C-alpha positions in Angstrom: -6.4 -61.3 -85.0 -5.2 -63.1 -82.1 -5.6 -66.5 -83.7 -3.5 -69.0 -82.2 -2.2 -66.2 -79.6 -1.8 -67.3 -75.9 -2.4 -64.1 -73.7 -1.9 -63.3 -70.1 -3.4 -61.3 -68.2 -3.4 -59.9 -65.3 -5.3 -57.7 -62.5 -8.3 -59.5 -63.5 -10.8 -58.4 -60.4 -14.4 -57.2 -60.7 -16.6 -57.2 -64.2 -15.9 -52.8 -64.8 -12.3 -53.7 -65.7 -9.7 -52.9 -68.0 -8.5 -56.7 -67.6 -11.7 -58.2 -67.7 -13.2 -56.4 -70.4 -9.3 -57.1 -72.3 -10.2 -61.2 -70.9 -13.2 -61.3 -73.2 -11.8 -59.1 -76.4 -9.0 -61.8 -76.6 -11.6 -64.5 -77.0 -13.4 -63.1 -79.3 -10.1 -62.3 -81.3 -9.2 -66.0 -81.2 -7.0 -65.9 -78.8 -6.3 -68.8 -75.4 -6.2 -66.5 -72.6 -4.5 -67.4 -69.1 -5.9 -65.2 -66.4 -3.8 -64.3 -62.9 -5.6 -62.1 -59.6 -4.4 -60.4 -56.8 -4.7 -63.6 -53.8 -7.3 -62.1 -51.9 -9.2 -61.2 -55.3 -8.9 -64.9 -56.6 -12.4 -66.2 -56.3 -14.1 -63.0 -57.1 -12.0 -62.8 -60.4 -13.3 -66.6 -60.9 -16.6 -66.2 -61.1 -16.1 -62.8 -63.2 -14.3 -64.9 -65.8 -16.4 -67.5 -65.6 -19.5 -66.0 -66.8 -17.5 -64.7 -70.0 -15.5 -67.9 -70.8 -15.4 -71.0 -68.3 -12.1 -72.5 -69.8 -10.3 -69.9 -68.8 -8.0 -70.6 -66.1 -7.5 -67.7 -62.8 -4.3 -68.3 -61.1 -3.1 -66.3 -58.3 -0.6 -64.5 -58.3 1.1 -61.5 -56.2 3.1 -59.7 -58.3 4.8 -57.9 -55.7 5.9 -61.8 -54.2 9.2 -62.3 -56.3 8.7 -66.1 -55.1 5.7 -66.6 -56.1 5.8 -65.1 -59.5 8.9 -67.1 -59.9 7.2 -70.3 -58.3 4.1 -69.6 -61.0 6.9 -69.3 -63.7 9.3 -72.7 -63.2 5.5 -74.4 -63.3 4.1 -73.3 -66.0 7.4 -73.4 -67.4 7.1 -77.5 -66.6 3.3 -77.7 -67.5 4.7 -76.8 -71.4 2.9 -72.8 -71.0 4.3 -70.2 -72.9 2.5 -66.9 -73.8 2.6 -64.7 -76.6 1.0 -61.5 -74.9 0.8 -60.1 -71.4 -1.5 -57.2 -69.9 0.6 -55.4 -66.9 -2.9 -54.3 -64.9 -2.0 -54.2 -61.6 -2.0 -50.4 -59.8 -2.4 -49.4 -56.1 -1.7 -47.3 -54.4 -2.9 -45.6 -50.8 -5.5 -43.5 -50.8 -3.0 -40.6 -48.4 -0.6 -41.1 -51.6 -3.7 -40.0 -53.5 -5.3 -36.9 -52.3 -4.1 -34.5 -49.4 0.2 -33.2 -48.9 2.0 -34.2 -51.9 5.3 -33.8 -50.0 4.1 -35.4 -46.4 3.0 -38.8 -48.0 4.5 -41.1 -45.9 7.5 -42.6 -47.8 5.8 -46.7 -46.8 2.6 -44.8 -49.3 5.2 -44.1 -51.6 7.2 -47.0 -51.6 4.2 -49.1 -51.8 2.3 -47.6 -54.1 5.9 -47.4 -56.6 6.5 -51.2 -56.5 2.7 -52.3 -57.3 2.9 -50.3 -59.9 5.7 -50.1 -61.5 7.9 -52.3 -60.2 5.6 -55.6 -61.1 5.3 -54.8 -64.9 9.8 -55.7 -65.3 8.8 -58.2 -63.2 6.3 -59.9 -65.7 8.0 -58.6 -68.4 10.8 -61.5 -66.6 8.8 -65.0 -66.3 7.9 -62.9 -69.8 11.9 -63.7 -70.9 11.4 -67.5 -69.2 7.7 -68.3 -71.3 7.4 -66.9 -74.5 8.1 -68.4 -77.4 11.4 -67.6 -79.6 9.8 -65.8 -82.0 8.4 -63.2 -79.9 6.3 -61.4 -77.5 4.3 -58.7 -75.9 3.6 -56.8 -73.6 1.1 -53.7 -73.3 0.8 -51.8 -69.1 -1.7 -49.6 -68.8 -1.1 -45.9 -68.4 -3.0 -42.7 -67.3 -1.8 -39.4 -69.1 -3.9 -36.9 -68.8 -2.0 -34.3 -70.6 1.4 -33.6 -68.9 -0.3 -31.7 -65.9 -0.3 -32.1 -62.2 -4.2 -32.6 -60.9 -5.4 -31.9 -57.5 -6.0 -35.4 -57.7 -3.7 -38.7 -58.5 -0.5 -37.3 -57.0 1.7 -40.1 -56.3 0.0 -42.2 -58.8 0.7 -40.2 -60.9 4.2 -40.2 -60.3 4.0 -44.0 -60.8 2.4 -44.1 -64.4 5.5 -41.2 -65.2 7.1 -44.3 -64.2 5.9 -46.9 -65.7 6.2 -44.6 -69.0 9.9 -45.1 -68.2 10.0 -48.0 -67.4 8.0 -49.6 -70.2 10.6 -47.8 -72.5 13.0 -49.8 -70.7 12.0 -53.2 -71.1 12.1 -52.8 -75.0 15.2 -51.6 -75.4 16.2 -54.9 -73.2 13.3 -56.8 -74.2 14.0 -55.5 -78.1 16.2 -58.1 -78.8 14.9 -61.4 -77.9 11.8 -60.2 -79.8 10.2 -58.8 -77.0 7.8 -55.8 -77.5 6.5 -53.4 -74.5 4.2 -50.5 -74.3 1.5 -48.6 -72.5 -2.1 -47.7 -73.6 -3.0 -44.4 -71.9 -6.7 -44.9 -71.3 -9.1 -41.9 -70.8 -10.9 -41.5 -67.1 -12.5 -45.1 -67.0 -15.1 -45.5 -64.0 -13.5 -48.9 -62.4 -13.2 -50.3 -58.8 -9.1 -48.6 -59.2 -11.1 -46.0 -60.3 -12.6 -45.4 -56.2 -9.9 -45.2 -55.3 -9.2 -42.4 -56.3 -11.0 -39.2 -54.3 -13.3 -36.5 -56.5 -12.3 -39.1 -59.8 -14.7 -36.2 -61.0 -12.6 -34.1 -61.5 -10.8 -36.0 -63.7 -14.2 -37.3 -66.1 -15.3 -33.0 -65.8 -12.6 -32.3 -67.8 -13.0 -35.0 -70.1 -15.9 -33.5 -71.1 -14.4 -30.3 -71.6 -12.5 -31.4 -73.9 -12.1 -34.2 -75.2 -13.3 -33.8 -78.9 -14.9 -36.9 -79.3 -17.9 -38.4 -77.0 -15.4 -40.6 -74.4 -17.7 -43.0 -71.3 -16.1 -43.8 -68.5 -18.6 -46.3 -67.6 -17.2 -48.6 -71.2 -13.7 -50.1 -71.6 -14.2 -52.1 -74.4 -11.3 -49.2 -76.3 -9.2 -50.1 -75.1 -9.1 -53.6 -74.5 -9.3 -53.3 -78.0 -6.9 -51.3 -78.2 -4.9 -53.9 -76.2 -5.4 -56.7 -77.9 -4.5 -54.5 -81.5 -0.9 -54.0 -79.5 -0.5 -57.5 -78.4 -1.3 -59.4 -82.2 1.4 -58.9 -84.9 -0.2 -56.2 -86.7 2.2 -53.7 -84.0 4.9 -56.5 -84.5 7.2 -52.9 -85.2 5.5 -51.1 -82.5 8.0 -50.8 -79.3 8.6 -48.3 -76.8 4.9 -46.7 -76.8 2.1 -44.5 -76.0 -1.4 -45.1 -77.6 -3.2 -42.7 -76.0 -7.1 -44.2 -75.9 -8.5 -41.4 -74.1 -11.2 -39.2 -76.5 -8.1 -37.0 -78.2 -8.0 -35.4 -74.3 -3.9 -36.3 -74.6 -4.4 -34.3 -78.2 -6.5 -32.0 -76.5 -5.0 -30.6 -73.7 -1.3 -30.4 -75.3 -2.2 -28.0 -77.9 -4.4 -26.2 -75.4 -1.3 -25.8 -72.9 0.7 -25.4 -76.3 -1.2 -22.2 -75.8 -2.3 -22.6 -80.0 -6.1 -22.1 -78.5 -7.7 -25.3 -79.7 -9.9 -27.9 -77.2 
Protein backbone atom coordinates (compact mmCIF):
# COMPACT_ATOMS: atom_id res chain seq x y z
CA UNK A 1 0.00 0.00 0.00
CA UNK A 2 2.94 2.35 0.59
CA UNK A 3 5.37 0.92 -1.95
CA UNK A 4 7.49 3.70 -3.41
CA UNK A 5 6.40 6.19 -0.74
CA UNK A 6 8.84 8.20 1.38
CA UNK A 7 7.29 8.47 4.84
CA UNK A 8 8.36 10.63 7.79
CA UNK A 9 7.45 9.53 11.32
CA UNK A 10 7.99 12.16 14.01
CA UNK A 11 7.98 11.78 17.77
CA UNK A 12 9.64 8.38 18.02
CA UNK A 13 10.68 7.72 21.60
CA UNK A 14 9.91 4.26 22.94
CA UNK A 15 9.06 0.79 21.68
CA UNK A 16 5.43 1.06 22.85
CA UNK A 17 4.62 4.33 21.05
CA UNK A 18 2.19 4.79 18.17
CA UNK A 19 5.05 6.37 16.23
CA UNK A 20 7.17 3.23 16.55
CA UNK A 21 4.22 1.00 15.62
CA UNK A 22 3.72 3.17 12.54
CA UNK A 23 7.37 2.83 11.53
CA UNK A 24 6.94 -0.94 11.67
CA UNK A 25 3.63 -0.91 9.76
CA UNK A 26 4.88 1.49 7.07
CA UNK A 27 7.96 -0.64 6.43
CA UNK A 28 5.82 -3.76 6.14
CA UNK A 29 3.67 -1.94 3.57
CA UNK A 30 6.66 -1.10 1.40
CA UNK A 31 7.52 2.46 2.42
CA UNK A 32 10.94 4.02 2.77
CA UNK A 33 10.88 5.50 6.27
CA UNK A 34 12.72 8.34 7.96
CA UNK A 35 12.06 9.22 11.62
CA UNK A 36 12.65 12.10 13.98
CA UNK A 37 12.87 12.22 17.76
CA UNK A 38 13.11 14.99 20.33
CA UNK A 39 16.85 15.57 20.84
CA UNK A 40 16.99 14.11 24.34
CA UNK A 41 15.20 10.97 23.07
CA UNK A 42 17.25 10.59 19.89
CA UNK A 43 19.75 7.96 21.03
CA UNK A 44 17.09 5.82 22.67
CA UNK A 45 14.90 6.20 19.56
CA UNK A 46 17.75 5.07 17.31
CA UNK A 47 18.14 1.91 19.38
CA UNK A 48 14.40 1.20 19.17
CA UNK A 49 14.24 1.75 15.42
CA UNK A 50 17.49 -0.15 14.75
CA UNK A 51 15.85 -3.22 16.27
CA UNK A 52 13.15 -2.93 13.59
CA UNK A 53 15.25 -1.88 10.58
CA UNK A 54 18.79 -0.57 10.77
CA UNK A 55 18.42 1.33 7.49
CA UNK A 56 15.89 3.79 8.93
CA UNK A 57 17.51 7.13 9.69
CA UNK A 58 16.47 8.86 12.92
CA UNK A 59 17.12 12.61 13.11
CA UNK A 60 17.17 14.64 16.31
CA UNK A 61 14.58 17.36 15.79
CA UNK A 62 12.64 19.66 18.10
CA UNK A 63 9.52 20.75 16.22
CA UNK A 64 8.99 23.58 18.73
CA UNK A 65 12.27 25.19 17.57
CA UNK A 66 11.64 27.12 14.31
CA UNK A 67 15.34 27.55 13.53
CA UNK A 68 16.04 23.85 14.01
CA UNK A 69 13.10 22.91 11.79
CA UNK A 70 14.16 25.38 9.08
CA UNK A 71 17.71 24.00 9.13
CA UNK A 72 16.49 20.39 9.02
CA UNK A 73 14.12 21.15 6.14
CA UNK A 74 16.76 23.00 4.11
CA UNK A 75 19.26 20.19 4.65
CA UNK A 76 16.79 17.54 3.50
CA UNK A 77 15.88 19.61 0.44
CA UNK A 78 19.55 20.03 -0.49
CA UNK A 79 19.97 16.27 -0.21
CA UNK A 80 17.11 15.82 -2.66
CA UNK A 81 14.98 14.03 -0.07
CA UNK A 82 11.22 14.31 -0.47
CA UNK A 83 8.27 13.31 1.70
CA UNK A 84 5.06 11.70 0.46
CA UNK A 85 3.51 11.47 3.90
CA UNK A 86 4.20 12.25 7.53
CA UNK A 87 2.87 11.31 10.96
CA UNK A 88 2.74 14.05 13.58
CA UNK A 89 3.15 12.17 16.86
CA UNK A 90 4.28 15.05 19.04
CA UNK A 91 2.41 16.04 22.20
CA UNK A 92 3.28 17.08 25.74
CA UNK A 93 1.66 18.74 28.74
CA UNK A 94 3.17 19.34 32.20
CA UNK A 95 1.55 17.35 34.98
CA UNK A 96 -0.17 20.46 36.35
CA UNK A 97 -1.98 20.86 33.03
CA UNK A 98 -3.38 17.34 33.21
CA UNK A 99 -4.97 17.25 36.66
CA UNK A 100 -6.38 19.43 39.40
CA UNK A 101 -8.16 22.75 38.99
CA UNK A 102 -8.49 23.42 35.26
CA UNK A 103 -8.86 27.16 35.79
CA UNK A 104 -5.75 27.51 37.96
CA UNK A 105 -3.10 25.99 35.70
CA UNK A 106 -0.17 28.41 35.20
CA UNK A 107 -0.06 30.19 31.86
CA UNK A 108 3.39 28.81 31.08
CA UNK A 109 2.21 25.21 31.40
CA UNK A 110 -0.75 25.81 29.10
CA UNK A 111 1.43 27.63 26.56
CA UNK A 112 3.94 24.76 26.52
CA UNK A 113 1.19 22.18 26.02
CA UNK A 114 -0.36 24.16 23.14
CA UNK A 115 2.93 24.98 21.45
CA UNK A 116 4.11 21.38 21.58
CA UNK A 117 0.85 19.60 20.81
CA UNK A 118 -0.90 21.95 18.36
CA UNK A 119 1.40 24.59 16.87
CA UNK A 120 3.94 21.96 15.81
CA UNK A 121 1.32 20.43 13.51
CA UNK A 122 1.36 23.59 11.40
CA UNK A 123 5.16 23.70 11.66
CA UNK A 124 5.39 20.19 10.22
CA UNK A 125 2.89 21.05 7.49
CA UNK A 126 5.02 24.05 6.49
CA UNK A 127 8.11 21.86 6.30
CA UNK A 128 6.24 19.30 4.20
CA UNK A 129 5.16 22.02 1.79
CA UNK A 130 8.83 22.53 0.93
CA UNK A 131 9.68 18.83 0.71
CA UNK A 132 6.62 17.23 -0.89
CA UNK A 133 6.50 16.23 -4.56
CA UNK A 134 4.25 18.15 -6.95
CA UNK A 135 1.65 15.39 -6.90
CA UNK A 136 0.93 16.08 -3.23
CA UNK A 137 1.38 14.46 0.17
CA UNK A 138 -0.50 13.41 3.29
CA UNK A 139 -0.12 14.65 6.87
CA UNK A 140 -1.68 12.64 9.70
CA UNK A 141 -1.91 13.63 13.37
CA UNK A 142 -2.95 11.78 16.53
CA UNK A 143 -6.07 12.75 18.42
CA UNK A 144 -7.91 11.54 21.51
CA UNK A 145 -11.56 12.38 20.91
CA UNK A 146 -13.40 10.66 23.73
CA UNK A 147 -17.04 11.29 22.98
CA UNK A 148 -16.89 15.07 23.31
CA UNK A 149 -16.83 14.95 27.09
CA UNK A 150 -14.80 16.63 29.83
CA UNK A 151 -13.00 13.85 31.67
CA UNK A 152 -11.93 14.01 35.33
CA UNK A 153 -8.38 13.74 33.89
CA UNK A 154 -6.66 15.09 30.75
CA UNK A 155 -7.76 18.73 31.25
CA UNK A 156 -5.62 21.05 29.10
CA UNK A 157 -4.39 18.22 26.89
CA UNK A 158 -8.02 17.55 26.06
CA UNK A 159 -8.31 21.23 25.15
CA UNK A 160 -5.19 20.96 23.00
CA UNK A 161 -6.60 17.95 21.17
CA UNK A 162 -9.75 19.93 20.40
CA UNK A 163 -7.53 22.71 19.02
CA UNK A 164 -5.56 20.14 17.01
CA UNK A 165 -8.76 19.09 15.24
CA UNK A 166 -9.29 22.68 14.14
CA UNK A 167 -5.63 23.07 13.15
CA UNK A 168 -5.91 19.98 10.96
CA UNK A 169 -8.95 21.42 9.20
CA UNK A 170 -7.17 24.69 8.48
CA UNK A 171 -4.14 22.81 7.16
CA UNK A 172 -6.53 20.83 4.97
CA UNK A 173 -8.03 24.10 3.71
CA UNK A 174 -4.74 25.78 2.86
CA UNK A 175 -2.97 22.61 1.77
CA UNK A 176 -5.69 21.40 -0.57
CA UNK A 177 -4.74 23.58 -3.57
CA UNK A 178 -1.22 22.10 -3.56
CA UNK A 179 -2.36 18.54 -2.89
CA UNK A 180 -1.49 18.40 0.81
CA UNK A 181 -4.07 16.36 2.72
CA UNK A 182 -4.53 16.65 6.48
CA UNK A 183 -6.34 14.16 8.72
CA UNK A 184 -6.32 12.91 12.29
CA UNK A 185 -6.66 9.47 13.81
CA UNK A 186 -8.50 9.50 17.14
CA UNK A 187 -7.16 6.53 19.05
CA UNK A 188 -8.55 4.87 22.12
CA UNK A 189 -6.38 4.87 25.27
CA UNK A 190 -3.05 3.10 24.80
CA UNK A 191 -0.49 2.29 27.48
CA UNK A 192 2.41 4.29 26.07
CA UNK A 193 5.01 6.50 27.75
CA UNK A 194 2.75 9.48 27.10
CA UNK A 195 -0.09 7.71 28.90
CA UNK A 196 2.13 7.08 31.92
CA UNK A 197 2.21 10.84 32.49
CA UNK A 198 -1.58 11.14 32.68
CA UNK A 199 -2.85 10.90 36.28
CA UNK A 200 -5.56 8.27 36.84
CA UNK A 201 -5.23 6.92 33.30
CA UNK A 202 -7.25 3.90 34.45
CA UNK A 203 -10.34 6.16 34.35
CA UNK A 204 -10.02 6.14 30.57
CA UNK A 205 -9.27 2.45 30.13
CA UNK A 206 -12.15 1.52 32.44
CA UNK A 207 -14.55 3.64 30.38
CA UNK A 208 -13.49 1.76 27.25
CA UNK A 209 -14.05 -1.59 28.95
CA UNK A 210 -17.60 -0.56 29.83
CA UNK A 211 -18.61 1.17 26.60
CA UNK A 212 -16.65 0.11 23.51
CA UNK A 213 -18.58 -2.59 21.58
CA UNK A 214 -15.34 -4.06 20.19
CA UNK A 215 -12.64 -5.38 22.47
CA UNK A 216 -9.99 -2.69 22.98
CA UNK A 217 -6.43 -3.75 23.80
CA UNK A 218 -4.63 -0.83 25.45
CA UNK A 219 -1.32 -2.59 24.84
CA UNK A 220 -1.70 -2.89 21.07
CA UNK A 221 -1.04 0.21 18.94
CA UNK A 222 -1.03 -1.69 15.64
CA UNK A 223 -4.68 -0.96 14.68
CA UNK A 224 -3.95 2.76 15.02
CA UNK A 225 -0.66 2.48 13.10
CA UNK A 226 -2.29 0.59 10.25
CA UNK A 227 -5.03 3.22 9.97
CA UNK A 228 -2.39 5.95 9.88
CA UNK A 229 -0.77 4.09 6.99
CA UNK A 230 -4.10 3.96 5.15
CA UNK A 231 -4.42 7.74 5.43
CA UNK A 232 -0.83 8.15 4.24
CA UNK A 233 -1.56 6.03 1.18
CA UNK A 234 -3.18 6.86 -2.15
CA UNK A 235 -6.22 4.85 -1.07
CA UNK A 236 -7.14 7.92 1.02
CA UNK A 237 -6.35 10.44 -1.75
CA UNK A 238 -9.80 12.05 -1.58
CA UNK A 239 -9.94 12.32 2.24
CA UNK A 240 -8.90 15.52 4.00
CA UNK A 241 -9.96 17.49 7.05
CA UNK A 242 -11.36 14.38 8.73
CA UNK A 243 -11.00 12.64 12.10
CA UNK A 244 -11.03 8.86 11.80
CA UNK A 245 -11.81 7.07 15.07
CA UNK A 246 -9.89 3.90 15.86
CA UNK A 247 -11.23 3.22 19.32
CA UNK A 248 -13.22 -0.01 19.25
CA UNK A 249 -16.42 1.96 18.58
CA UNK A 250 -16.29 3.92 21.85
CA UNK A 251 -16.94 7.31 20.27
CA UNK A 252 -20.05 6.15 18.46
CA UNK A 253 -21.50 4.55 21.59
CA UNK A 254 -20.59 7.49 23.83
CA UNK A 255 -22.22 9.92 21.41
CA UNK A 256 -25.35 7.83 21.15
CA UNK A 257 -25.57 7.58 24.94
CA UNK A 258 -25.14 11.33 25.30
CA UNK A 259 -28.03 11.86 22.89
CA UNK A 260 -30.27 9.75 25.07
CA UNK A 261 -30.70 6.83 22.70
CA UNK A 262 -30.04 4.27 25.40
CA UNK A 263 -27.26 2.64 23.37
CA UNK A 264 -24.00 1.85 25.15
